[in-house]
C-alpha positions as CSV (number, residue, x, y, z in Angstrom):
1,M,-95.4,39.8,-21.8
2,A,-94.0,35.8,-21.3
3,R,-90.3,36.0,-22.6
4,H,-89.9,33.8,-25.8
5,I,-86.0,32.5,-26.6
6,D,-85.1,30.8,-30.0
7,L,-83.1,28.4,-30.4
8,T,-82.9,27.8,-33.7
9,N,-79.3,29.4,-34.6
10,K,-78.1,27.9,-31.3
11,L,-78.9,23.9,-31.2
12,D,-75.8,21.8,-33.4
13,M,-78.1,19.6,-34.8
14,E,-74.6,18.0,-37.0
15,K,-74.4,14.6,-35.5
16,P,-71.0,13.1,-34.7
17,T,-68.7,10.8,-36.9
18,I,-66.0,8.5,-36.3
19,T,-62.8,7.8,-39.0
20,I,-62.3,3.7,-38.0
21,N,-59.4,2.4,-41.1
22,G,-60.3,5.5,-43.4
23,K,-64.8,4.6,-43.2
24,I,-66.9,7.6,-41.2
25,Y,-69.8,6.4,-39.5
26,E,-72.3,8.3,-37.8
27,I,-72.7,8.2,-34.6
28,N,-76.7,7.8,-32.8
29,D,-76.3,10.3,-29.8
30,E,-80.3,10.4,-29.7
31,K,-81.4,11.2,-26.5
32,S,-83.6,8.3,-26.8
33,N,-80.2,5.7,-27.8
34,I,-78.2,6.7,-25.0
35,L,-80.7,6.5,-22.4
36,S,-81.3,2.8,-23.4
37,M,-77.8,1.7,-23.7
38,N,-76.5,3.0,-20.5
39,S,-79.5,0.9,-19.4
40,L,-78.1,-2.5,-21.3
41,L,-74.9,-1.4,-19.3
42,N,-75.6,-0.7,-16.5
43,K,-77.3,-4.9,-15.9
44,G,-73.8,-4.8,-14.5
45,N,-74.4,-8.4,-15.6
46,L,-72.1,-7.8,-19.4
47,S,-68.9,-9.1,-19.8
48,E,-65.7,-5.9,-20.7
49,V,-66.2,-7.3,-24.5
50,E,-70.1,-7.5,-24.2
51,M,-69.9,-4.2,-23.1
52,F,-68.3,-2.7,-25.5
53,D,-69.9,-5.2,-28.3
54,K,-73.0,-3.8,-27.3
55,I,-71.2,0.3,-26.6
56,I,-70.7,-0.3,-30.6
57,E,-74.4,-1.4,-31.6
58,K,-76.0,1.0,-29.8
59,L,-74.2,4.1,-31.6
60,L,-73.1,3.3,-34.7
61,G,-75.6,0.2,-35.6
62,K,-75.2,-3.0,-35.9
63,K,-74.1,-3.0,-39.2
64,A,-70.7,-1.5,-38.1
65,L,-70.6,-4.2,-35.0
66,K,-70.7,-6.7,-38.4
67,E,-67.8,-4.6,-40.7
68,L,-65.5,-3.7,-36.9
69,D,-66.1,-7.1,-36.6
70,N,-64.1,-8.5,-40.0
71,L,-61.6,-6.4,-39.2
72,H,-59.7,-9.2,-36.6
73,L,-59.5,-6.2,-34.1
74,G,-58.0,-6.7,-31.2
75,L,-59.8,-5.9,-27.6
76,K,-57.4,-3.3,-27.0
77,Q,-58.3,-1.4,-30.2
78,Y,-62.4,-2.3,-29.8
79,E,-61.3,-0.9,-25.7
80,K,-60.5,2.5,-27.9
81,I,-63.0,2.6,-30.3
82,A,-65.6,2.4,-27.7
83,F,-63.6,4.9,-25.1
84,A,-63.7,6.9,-28.8
85,L,-68.0,7.0,-29.2
86,M,-68.5,7.7,-25.3
87,A,-66.1,11.0,-26.1
88,C,-68.0,11.9,-28.8
89,V,-71.2,11.7,-27.4
90,N,-70.5,13.3,-24.9
91,D,-68.0,16.1,-26.2
92,E,-65.2,14.7,-24.4
93,E,-61.5,14.9,-25.2
94,L,-60.4,10.6,-25.5
95,E,-57.9,11.1,-23.1
96,D,-60.9,12.2,-20.5
97,V,-62.7,8.8,-21.2
98,E,-60.1,6.1,-20.9
99,R,-58.7,8.6,-17.9
100,R,-62.0,8.4,-16.6
101,F,-62.5,4.7,-17.1
102,Q,-59.0,3.6,-16.2
103,D,-59.7,5.0,-12.7
104,R,-63.1,2.9,-12.1
105,K,-61.0,-0.4,-13.1
106,D,-58.3,1.0,-9.8
């Protein structure tokens, strides 16, 4: 008889979340969304600010991007949000993502 493996109780179907300024946002970490985001980012024609906006828009949505724009955050805060989103999607520590990005800059 062929082997059968039931993953019903093994797959975590919960979406990762991030809290920004007291508001909880759900992160769209679906494979198709991540592939779409990576495709945009790999084109290489985006500035750092545009890259952060694309990451936030793809993972949190246009409404969340507008809400964050209304907070009048600085570039370092946007960078921190983008890194936190990538950490959540990849199930990594924020510090590891920041270190990896810094290594690419050097």
